[in-house]
N, C-alpha and C positions, 0 to 999 in steps of 0.2 A: 202848471206848465213851466218848465225851465228851459232856457236856451243858453248855449255857450259855444265859443269857438273850439273846433276840434283841431288840435295841433299834432296829433300822433300819426296822421296819414303821411304816406311817403310824399316828399316834396317834389319828386320827379318821377321818371319812368312811367309806371302804370297810371298814377294819379294825374300827371300832367297831360297824358293823352286822353283821359276820360272826362276830366272835370275842368270847367272854365274858371272856377274859383274855389277857394278852400271851403269845406263844408261847414254848415251851422248845425250843431248838435242840439236835439230837443229831447226832453223826457216829459211824460204825461203821467200825472198821479191819478190814474184810473185803473181799476182791476184788470182790464184787458191788456194794458200796456205797462203794468208795473214791472220794473226790472229791465225794461227795454230802452234803448236809445236809438233815435232816428237821426240820421245824418243827411240833412237837406243839401243837395248839390245841384248845380246847373251843369248838366251833361253837355259835352261838345257834339255828340251825335246820338241818335236813338235807334235807327234802323241798322242792324249789324249783320254782316255776312257770316254765315256759319262756316267754320273751317271744313274743308273737304275730308279731313281725317276724322271728323267727329262721329261718323256713322249715322248721322241724322237724315231724315227723309225730306228735309226742307232746307232752303238756302238762306232765308232771311228771318231775323227775329227782332222783336221789340221786348225789352225787359225793363219796365219802369222802376223795379226794385232790385237790390242785391242783398242777399240775406233774407231769412224768412221766419216769421213767428210761428209757423206750423210746427217747427222743431221736430220734424221727422228724422229719426235717427239714421234712416237709410238714404237720405237725400243725396243724389249723385253730384249735386252742384256745390257741395260744401267746400271743395278745394278752391273755388274761385275767390273765397274770402282771403285766402293767404296772399293773393296778389296785392292786397291793400295793407299788408302787415297785420291782419287780423287772423285769429285762428279758425280752423274749420269746425270746431266743436261749439262751445258755448257762445262764442262771438257770432257765429253764423246765425244762431237762434235768437240772439238778443240785440245785435247791432245791425240795424237795417239801413242800407243806403237808399235814399228816396230821390229820384230824379225829378225834381219839382217842375222842370220845364219840359217834361216828356211829351205832353199833348201839343205844345207849341212847336217843338222840334219835329214831331211826326207830320204835322200839317206842312211845315216848310220843306221837309225832305221828300215828301210825296209829290210836291209841286216842282221839285228841281228837274231841269231838263234831262239830267243823266239817269233819273229813276225810270226803270222800264216796266214797272207795274208787277213785280214778282209777288208770289204768295208770301205773306208775313205770318209767322207762327208766334204765338204768345203763350206764356206759362211753361215754356220749355226749359227754363233755367231755374227760376223760382216762381212761386205762384203770384200772378198779377192780381188775384183777388184774395190775398192774405189779409189779415185784420187791419194792417196799416192802410189799405185801400179805403176802408170806411172813413178814415179821417182825411186822407189826402185826395181822394176822388180823382185820380189820374185817368182811369179807364174810360169814362164817358167822353172826354176830349179826344182820346186816342181812337176809340171806335168811331166817333163822329167824323174825324179826319179821314179814316179809312173808308167810311161810307161815302163821304162827299167826293173822294177820289175814285170811287167804285173799284177799290183795290181788294183783291181776295185776301182773306185772312182766316186764321183758326185760333182757338183758345182751348187750352187744357187747364182745368182747375179742380181744386178741392173746396173752394170757397163759395158759400151760399150767397155772397155779395153779388155774384153774377146776375142774380134774379132782379136786382135793382135796375139793371141795364137791359131788361127784356125788350122794351120798346125800341131801343137803339139797335139791338141785335136784329130784331125783326125788320126794321127799316133797312139795315145793311143787307140783309138776305134778299131783299127785293131787287137790289141792284148789282150784287156781286156774290161770289161763292163764299159762304161762311161755314167753316167746320167747327163743331163744338164737341168736346169730350170732357167727361168728369173722370177723375182718378179714384177708383175703388178696388183695391187689391184683394180685399176680403171683407166679410161682414161680421166678423167676431168683434163685438164691442169692447171686450176687455183687452184683447190684443191691441186694438186701435188706441186705447187710452195709454198703453205702455209705449208703443212704438211711434205714434204720431199724435202726441198729446195736445198740440195746438190746433188740430183740425176739427171741423164738424164731424159728427159720427158718420160711419158708413151709410146708415139709413137716411140721414139728412142729405148726404151727397147724392144718393139715389133719388131723393126728392127733387134735386136740381134737374136731373135727367128727365124726371116725370113732367116737371113744369115746362121745360124747354120743348119736350115732345108734344105736349098738349097745346103749345103755342104754334105748332107746325114747324118748329126748328129741329132738324135732325140732330141727335146727340148720341154719341157712342160712349162706351165705358172702357177706359184704359184700365185693364185689370192688372194693376201693378203698384208696387212690386209684389210678386208672389214670393213669399219667404220660405225657403227650403226648411222642412221639418217643423214649421210653425203655422203655415197656412196653405200647404200644398197637398193635403190628404184628399182622396176622392170626394169625401163628404164635404169638406170645406170648399173645394172648387165648385161642386154642384150647388152649394148654397149661394155662392157669389153669382154664378151664372143665372140661376133661377131668379134671384132678386133683381139682377140687371134686366132680364127679360120682362119681369113684371113691371119695371119702371119705364118700359117703352124704349129701351136702348136699341139703337139702330145696329149696333155691332158690339162685340166684346173682343178686345185685343190683349192677350196675356203678355206680360213682361216680367221676366224673372229678375230678382235682385241683382244689381250691379254693385261691385265692391271696388270702386276706384280709389286712388290715393285720397286721403282726407276723409272720405266716407268709410273706408275699411277700418281705420283706427277707431273712429267714433262708434261704429256699429259693433265692432268686436268688444269694445269696452262695455257697451250696453248688454251684449250677449253674455259676457262673463258675469255680469251682475244679476241678470234676470233668468238666464238659462245656461248655467255653467256646464251642464251635462251635454250641451250641444256644441261646445267649442271645438272638440275633436272632429265631430261630423262635418262642421263647416270647413275646417282645415283640410280634411280629406276631399271634400267636394270641390273647393275652390283652389286649394294650394295658395299660390301667390297671384293667381289670375284674377282679373277684374270680373270675368263672366263665368257663370256656371258652365260645365261641359255641354257641348252641343247636343249630346244624346239626352241629357236631362231636359234641356230647353225644348227639344222636339217632342219628348214625351208629354210635357205639360201642355204644349201647343195642341197636340193631338187630342188630349183629354178635353181641353176647353172647346175645341171645334166640335167634338162629338156632343158635348153638353149644350152648346149653342144650337145645334140642330134639334136636340131632344126637347129643349125648352122654347124653341121657335123664336130665337132672338131676331128682332127686326120685323116680326110679323104680327105682334100684338097691337091692339088698339091703344093709343096713348091714354085713353080714359081709364084703362085698367090700372094705370100708375097711381091713381088717386089713393089707393090703399097704402102706398109707400110714403107719400108726402104731399105737400100742397101743390096745387096745379093751377095754371092760368086757364082762361076759357079755351075750349077745345078748338083745334085747327085741323088741317088736313093731316093724314098719316105721314110719318117721317119717310123721307126719300132714302135710297140706298146710302150706306155709310160713306163718308168722306175718307180718303186714304191718309189724311194728315196724322203725323205723330206715330206712325206705325213702328218706328225704330227707336222711340224715345227710351 
């Protein structure tokens, strides 16, 4: 392990409003973290209001990390790294900001007189259960604070580390509304290795859903992003929905790829390298827009809804999920899906 002061961060503007002191940079000589640097900071605040222009379905978020080791080439949050004079490409994947005081701040801000108890969404910017969480263990303190305050919250993740906190999540669900979703846009293992190389495989992520459902915690599948011409064929959509149903998913919510600034450049570079024959098709579909045309999104949505009915998403016994992945002792069947993150 090596530690050093990081002097390249902006000394004012964004940095001064986010951090109470200059970050300490650490590297760890282990296979899972090789080539990555973690910048440990003391954040000034942790519960953040979502701008009304963001098109999100929630108002408040907690993001204990900035940057993400999942290295998903399509991640819509990439551009946030540029606010710290880091790039939206390789830096986003390998230079992760760690808000080491996140749990302490969460507890303090939830207890503040001005806090009105709004729903808090996590995993909406970068994954709060990325690999760094295995070392820094920020989420147990955050969930514990939300549980003790009886504050509703939701989590979206691709990380199997969430299963470490099953007991905490179950305790929180006894006293407040807890929404859980795993992100699985497709089940093609080879495509996953190329486009989201730092994530657990799609089948392992569906194992998360199975384990949560068998514990009696309702869990949906955010089926995103759906990648035009790469994971949107009828057979590919059917395979993903069928697998989600077998994992005991309470719902499936399709999200088509977003190409916002920062993400667009990084994804187009990947596309030109791995699928050069599709660059023209993407240009025709997206133009310079961040979102695919409404007609395309509506067609995908209709297909997924029909498949969800065909495979009876939300009606399977959680115990059926054991053929997908490991599960905890069985609990009651999942309740109807929570509405969180429907616009992510």
